[in-house]
N, C-alpha and C positions, 0 to 999 in steps of 0.2 A: 504494500500500500504506500502510495506517495505521501511524503510528509506534508503536513499543512503549511509548513514554512516555505517549502519549495513551491507549492501551488500559489501561495500568496505572492512570492517574489515574481513568479512568471506572469501572474495576472496583472501585476503592477507594471511589468515590463513590455509585454506584448501589446501592440497597438491595433485597434480595430479601425479599418479604413472602409467607410461605406461606399457602395457603388463602384467597386473596383474588383476585377477588371471590366465588369459590366454593371449596369444598373440592377439593383436588387441583390448583388453579391456583397457580403460583408467579409472583406479580406482580413485575415489575421496576419499582421506584419510581425514576424519573429526576428527581424534583423536587429532590433535593439538588444537581443540576448547576446549577440556577438561583441557588443561593446563592453560586456562584463565577463571577463575570463573566469571568474569564480563561479558565477551563475552557470555559464556554459559547462564547466567541469561538473557541477552538481547535476545537471541534466544528464550528462554522459554517465556519471556514477549511478544515477537512478535507473537508467535504461539497462546498464550492465547488471545491476542487481537482479532485474527481471529475467535476464537471459543467461547468466553465468552457468556453465556446465550443462546447458540444455540444447545448444545448437552447434552445428559444424561450420556454418557459413552465413553471412548476411548479404542479402540483396537489397540495395537501396534504389529508390525510385527518383528519377531526375525531376527536378534539380534539387529541391530543398531536402529531399531524403538523403542526399549525399552529405549535407552539412553536419548531421549528427551520426549518420550511418558509418562513415569512414572512421571517425574517432572512436565510435563504439567497437567496431571491428578491431582496431588497433588495441584498445583496452582489453578486449576479450581474447586477443591473439588468434583470431579466425580470419579467413579470407573475406574480402569484400568484392561483390560483383555488381557492376553497373547495370541498371535497367534504364535505358535511354529513350528519348523521343525518336520517332522514325527518322532515318537518314543520318544519324549521328555516329553510328558504329560501322567500321569496315567489315566486310564479310569474313568468315561465315557468321550469320546471325539468324535468329528466329524472331518472329514478330507475332503480335497479338493486338487486334483492334479492340476498342472499348468506347463506351459512352460516358460522359461526365456531366456535371450539373449545368454546364453552359456550352455543350458541343460534343464532338467526338474526335478521337485521335487514335494513334497506334504507338505501341512501345516495342522495343527490341532489346535483346540481350545476346551476347556472344554465344554461339553454339559450342557445346562441349566444355564450358567452364564449370558447370555443376556435374557432380558424379551421382549415378543412381544410388538411392538410399540416403543421401545426405539430408540432415535435418536443417531446415532453412528458416531464418528469421527474415521476414520482409519488413523493411522499415521505410516510413515516409513521415513527413512532418505533420500532415493533416489527413484525417479521415472524414470524408464528406459522404457521398453516396456509395463509395466503395468500388466504383467502376474501375478506376486505375489499379487499385490494389488487387481486385479480382483478376484483372488481366495479367498482372505480375504473377499471381499464384498459378494461373494457367501456364505461363511460361516455365515456371519452376517445375510443375508437374510434368510438362511435356518432355523434360530432360530426365525424368525418372526420380527426381528428388522429392522430398516430402516437406510441405509447409508445416512447420511445427509451432511457429509463433508469428504474430504481427505486432509491431509496436509503432506508436504515434505520439508525437508531442501533444497534439490537439485532436479531439473528436467533436464533430458537430452532430450531436445526438439526434436532432430533429430530422436529419437527412438519412438516418437508419443504415449507415454503412456497416455497422457491426452485425446487423441482421443478415446482410448480404454475405458476410464472410463466415458465418456460423457453419456452413456446409463443409468447411475445411477441417473442422474439429481441431482447430489450433487455438492456442492461448492468444487472447487479444489484450494488449496493454496500452492504456492511454494515460498520460500524465494529467492532462486537462480535458474536461468535458464541458461543452457549452450547449 
């Protein structure tokens, strides 16, 4: 369970930007966290506590999932695999389309970086509808690996992303819920 102190610090730091990137979207600006190295370290420590000795590899979703995912992988001493937007990786890669709250897109990962049977944590900064994360899980499973955990800095509960991910029978961890 996340400490109340960390939650309070993050709530005081993260900025809510209305109508960005489109009208009706409430963007959670996490960039102020990176101005406070102590707070950033606390977030990484919290995420590490959730996953320690439970995973073999972390897959981070572009781009904000990289900001915590790479540091988390280094702390846990496990590999980090990039899941990127279409057209950002050289071949060979695999891809998966998905819908999100304000459009549709496609993500890719390098083929062959995951090994069959590996236990994977999929990390992103924000869980909204779960479409991007579900697409990432499909990429992981297509390589024969197992999604054992999902982690997020923020979850927008009204958008029911956690419900969408329940079919993976994986632990879902969120530091903040709105």
